[in-house]
Steps between C-alpha positions, in 0.01 A plus 500: 500500500476136612344232282120525481316170529122477456283198585143503368244278672418394856411135444715207606766577240513874566486487881748215515743673263484821703592311817781312326641818344497680834679208664769494228572866430740709702426858603584743221521238224152561362165658574184292477155625403209259536191570288160333534138595452428355845663605827490141621622155404221249442553135596330406175492123546283558809275777364222246440452499881352851469214358290375313805593760762589858393609584855829315449618759247757624751644147529569461126640850446829642625561879482805588291629712787543177699696339218743762369787666680486875576759560228269366228265755348146379426289655224136396475364493148433278200773506238360613167815538293859374492748675270805277472690756288470781755492248788191650656168370627178695541205434730132572459524826699776635275792418726818435300794304639844438353678168539833342431357153560133405497331185628153431361298292745148615418344155496246389243138544410233244420498336157154459349621327181259693281195320643198703399350696794723349771702811581187714516305273734746306718676603818875454523700424814818701451478734796339597827222699336406198289463282811279759669282533191456123470403485869236771450353333192488157664341644815238694301419205274453275803273757666267492198504119468314221679585140583269388221647753255865551606739759362727363228870581534723387214880497522679460168843339504601218735859598557631603840306829514172351379514208743572728796229746397235228466604353834474834673151570365394153614628585850306828491187301413566263791570778750189699412275210397452692179296365206786479249605245240869513407628360171862479385546489122814369329538452127758225538418159639608542863536761773851642550579399140848388404587379848547163669176293494547433871472867594221549247303222666562639848378843396194361323409304812515809721304711253230235483496473880444877507202447263665680209371373166789427262442540128796396286558428134325799341640850462294814551429622149290808577355700788224755533345678797296195604672185372819335388510255213714185504633330189297508186611499140383430151320180595371580848347780699688626806379413848353806673559559871330793670682682778459768761874547557769414245871490584779433249843375609607334177839646417738796499643747252731801520384836630384744229771749604761265355367546146677835470830400662784450255618164631441158348169343598336171414249553220244264649506598867639857489742404780857631495765258379775479764820303538576291807671803659178703438655724234288588198573618147586837656805467725362753750163330543444186710173305527374242750193314624180475294619801299767288334574174327824427685719254313584174671706366212387386158131570449417474871387802702432543870142429613278799584463405866549676832768246590702580186464874558624467859805307390577724204464821699800420718728469197340788309549740791861394534551538123373857511764577761763320292400696191525825695860420601597351162538143630411179309138391530378173647278258312195337659326168468162427652494218752155348536446439870150362464142622492249568775142594403211587727142388441316710755617392843673188368818477294701264282881490493693333219866418440620725782877507546613308806171313552503133393124479438426606142145631549318562826221704655359535848634720781860465381424649156286773655776599744757495223287738292475740793872473571600581141294821492608604849866434423482732199327774701764468771777519242389829348349654815528374858450182705217672685301563183566142386367358827194727483421382146554129562147416617334652193717341234 
């Protein structure tokens, strides 16, 4: 029997690795099984668009049948167990699959950092269903509000996802003339924390132009079904902010399925520890994308971004083929090619490879944002689908 390779996950890392493996492997060398709970790939860095307009769902999803080759078997299901001794995985419907080499690319889940009540009361934005649910809640809250008593939408976390979510809700408000106040909360002192002050300033300007209130410098300390509480301590009471819709985008952690997998994981984040060739503490298990902390030398690890997952997937897919044929594995280093972030219908680009201007917005940044998403869709699917999606990105 030929070597059995299994890839779990249909995000950027999983879909990209499947394509790269198929391009590298020769007929008869190995058989590939692709496992995912969804029968589509989600263009996750554009899923916030669905909050404003659910009808574009088809533009940010790509059916797996358009991505994989006919020779690749697809199994739909959520992996519930990985037995590295028997080299088997099991899905939620009881399906059991054997593997010789396994790639874990199951993404991440939202980290709530133990904040009292936050997980119970806040929406996440980790999938298509989340975006639809946020849209429904925002629409219903606006319908019950008035211009003198607007609906309060709070977005916690002013990283890339939080900024884009707040911007999209502000565009929804503009499009529908809806009575909504949007606030973006960040515990650190600036939006897009840890980045160049120039891009932070450009993003703040566009958020303010979109009439998004920015609250920085106090962390959410507690949430209940009506309010969040900022700051507070022994000497001061927390500030209370009431809300109608609460969204949390403040961090990531490993999927709960990883807790039972006998590979080394980071104690703090529950993400799999992987070398720069994507191997783990088990020589038959590889890990990539948000699932893993992929070594970049020393204490550095690859960032949990779509860009890093795209780049890594090409090498990971090739390494699976190399492992199947007993060839040496390649190592990978992330190359930061810049950042492009949307704020509703505007965008900011920063430190983009090949462009001499460090930070810019306007039509050029907006077109670049569209082009990046469309290029990825075209890469895993077809030019026609990429062209069709371009206008909605």
